N, C-alpha and C positions, 0 to 999 in steps of 0.2 A: 769676250775676258776681263773685261774693263770688272764685271758687273761680278763676276764670279771670285774675282781676288779681293775686293770690297769683302762680300758675304765669308771667305775666309781668316781675310784679317780679323772683322768682327768677332767670330767665333772664337778665336785665340785668344782673343783679347779677355773674353766672358770666362774660358777654361784656365787662365793666365792670372785670374784676377785683378787684371788693368782694368783703368776707368774709362769705361765708354759717355758717361752721362757727364751732365754738367752739374756744378756743385749742387745751384737749387735743386734739381732732380732728383739728385743723391738725399736730399733732407726729404722731400716729400716721401722718398720712395723708404728711407729709415722710419721714417713715422709711421707710414703704412704699415709697416712688420712689425712695429711693439706695441700696434693695436693691434693687430690682427694674432699677435702671442697673447694678448692679453687677454680677446674675445675666446681663444682656445682654452686658455686657463678657466676664465671665468664659466665656460659650456662644460667643464668636467668637473668643478667645483658644485656647480647648482645639480648636478645629475649625481653625482655621489659616486661616482666612476672613477677608476683610478688613472692619474697621467700617464700615458703609454710612454713607454722607456725606450731609449735607446743606446744602442752600443756602437763604437766605432765602426766604421765600417759596413754596419747591417741594416736593416730596413726597420722601421718602427714597429714595436710589436703593443698590440693594441687589446685589453681583456676581453673577453669573447662575452657575449650578451648572458644577462641573469637568467636562469633557466629557473620556473615555477617548482618549487617542493610537491612531490606526489601527496596528496591528503591521506590523513592515516586517521585509525578511529577517535584518535584524542582530541582531533581537531572540528569535530562537530560533525563531520561526514557520517549519513546515514547509515546502520548497520543492513544487511543483506533481509530482505525479506523471505520469509518462509515460503518453499515451495507453494503448499497450499495458500497461502495468502495473494501470491503470485497470480496463480491460475484464477483465484477467486475475481480479483483487479480485472484480468481478462475477459472472464463472464461477465463482469459489471459493465463493461465500457460497450459489451454487445448487446444490453437489454433498453428496451424502448420505454424514453424517462416519458411518461405524461401524467396528469393530474388523475387522482379518483374519481372513479364514478360515484353521485350520489344517490342511484336506486337503491332502494330499500333491499336490506341483507333477509333472504330465506335459508333458514339455517337447513329446513327438509329435503330444500335443491340438492343438499350432498349426500343424501340417503341414509340409508340405515346405521345408526350409532354402534359403532366397533362392528360393522359388519365384518364377515372370516372372508373378507375377499381374496387371499391365496387358497382358501380351500385345503386348507392344513387340520379341518375340524376345531379350530379355536379362533374365539374372538381377539379382534386387533386389540381390544386393551389389554388382557391375557398375553400374547403374543410381546409385549413391550415391554410389560413387567416382567416376563420371563429374561428377555434379552437386557434389561437395563440395569436389575435387582441381583443379589449374591445371596449366597446362602439359601436359596428358595425353596419352601415346600410346595408339594400342588394335592389340591383335594383327590383322594380315592376315590376309585370310579370314573375318573373325568379324561382319562387318557393324558395324565397331566397337562391336561391345559387349564384349569382354574388355578392360580395361586394363592396360596392359605397365608404364606410368609415370607418375609425376606427382608434383606437390609440394602437401602439404595443411599449412595454414596453420591448425594446432591449436585452434580454440575452449577446448576443455577447460585445456590448460595453456599454452596463448598459445605455443608453439614452433613449428616450421617442420621438417617429416619431410618427407625424400624419400622415397616410396614406387616399391618395383620390385617388380614380380610372380616371387613364386618361394617355394623350399624357405627357411626361417630369414629371410626378407624381408617376406614378405605380411604376417605379421603384427605390425608394425612399425604398422601401420594396421588400426585395427580398426573395425567397424560396431557402433555402440551403439546397444541399445533405450534411445531415453529413459527411458521405464516400462519396468524391467524384465519381460519374459514371467514371471516367477516371481512378482514383485509384480502384476503384474494378473492374474493366478492367483488369489493371494488374494483380489482385493478388486473380484471379480465375473466376471472371464475366466472361472474356474470353470463357470459356467453357462451359458455362450454358445455357440452350435452349432459345429460342425468348420470350417465355413466362413468365421464372422465371426473365428474365431481366427487363421485361415491371413491373412485378410485384416489384421487386427491385426498381425501379426509382420510383414508384408509392406510395411506402411502406412508410405510416404515425411515424413510428418508424422512420425512416431515413430523415425525415423533419421537419425543423422548418422556420417560418417567422422571419427575419435577418435583419438589417440594409443592406442595399443593397453595399455600399462602403466596408462593413467588408467582404461581401460573394465574393466582385470581388478579393479582396486581396487576398484571402484564394485560388482561382482558385480551383486547383484538387491537392493540396499539403497535407500529411498526419500529423501526429500528430508531429513529427518531429521537421518540417520546421514552421508550423502553430499552434497557439493557438487563441482563442478569444482574443481581447485586455482586455477586464474586468478581472484582475487574480481570482477574485473569483467567477467567472464562469467557471474556468478549471475540476473542479473535476466533475461537472455534463457534460461538454463536453467530458471529458475522458469517464465515467462511459458510455455513451452513445454511446459513439464510441465501445466500446467493447460489448454492448449489440447487435450493430447491427453486428460486425464481428461476436459473436455467433450462433446468427440465421442463417445468411444466410453462415457460416461454412465458412468463407474468410480466406485465408494466410494474415499475415503479417509479412512487413519486418523489421529485426531486430531492425535497429532504431528507428522505428515508435513502436515496441513492450517495448524498452527500456524507450522513451518518455512516453508513455501512465504509466509505471510500476511507474518511480517516480512521474509521478502526482497524481498517486492511492496513492500512499504510503505516498502521504501529506494530504490526504484528512480524517483529525481528526475530532474526535466528536465535539471538541473546536472550529474548525475553519469556520463551517459552511458556508464552499462554498461548 
């Protein structure tokens, strides 16, 4: 009972503000309280936060932690990729990265040049000219197979070329293998059957009518060493290149994979290329 009475008296003194400590103890406690207040104020000043507000008879209100603002297109956030570029990146990531073979390239291993692989009665060159040129005219008696004239809006250079069939003019418009045959040979085609190589050499998805001089400058180089002169066509070129790689399960050297990925990641919906 004595212990309980002592505890009650002590609690009463605390609640009523009556002194229960010696003078020296009160001085120590007072100095500690001041130090604590200074530490709290210093913390809020250094952290840049506002001091908590106190209202009589209420609990202190502390400011809520700052929430980072959502990124906006003006703060450097990358724009969304086009669906075609996104799909090409997925395909590129699934390809095998390998160094090219150094075995000698044999063009004859790809079969007859411009063979009629689709059996429509027209050779592949004329099929692609008909597809890619506008305002075409054909040679009578050839079942509209032989293209005599037409206009090419060249994707590689961005120029317009008038095509006329004949010596000294036909070469102004050439049919490019998007993936060059020699490049394909070094990156998997050397192991294909003759039939598969001939199909590849005449597959419309790997062919484009283009400016003759641009085609000659490209030769058998991959994307790391050559891209179309028209920068606005780079995305379409890279997407087409990857689609053919994926369709034929070709391997790709590290430097070409890097060049393709760099181009594809720049193909945003706001660029229009």
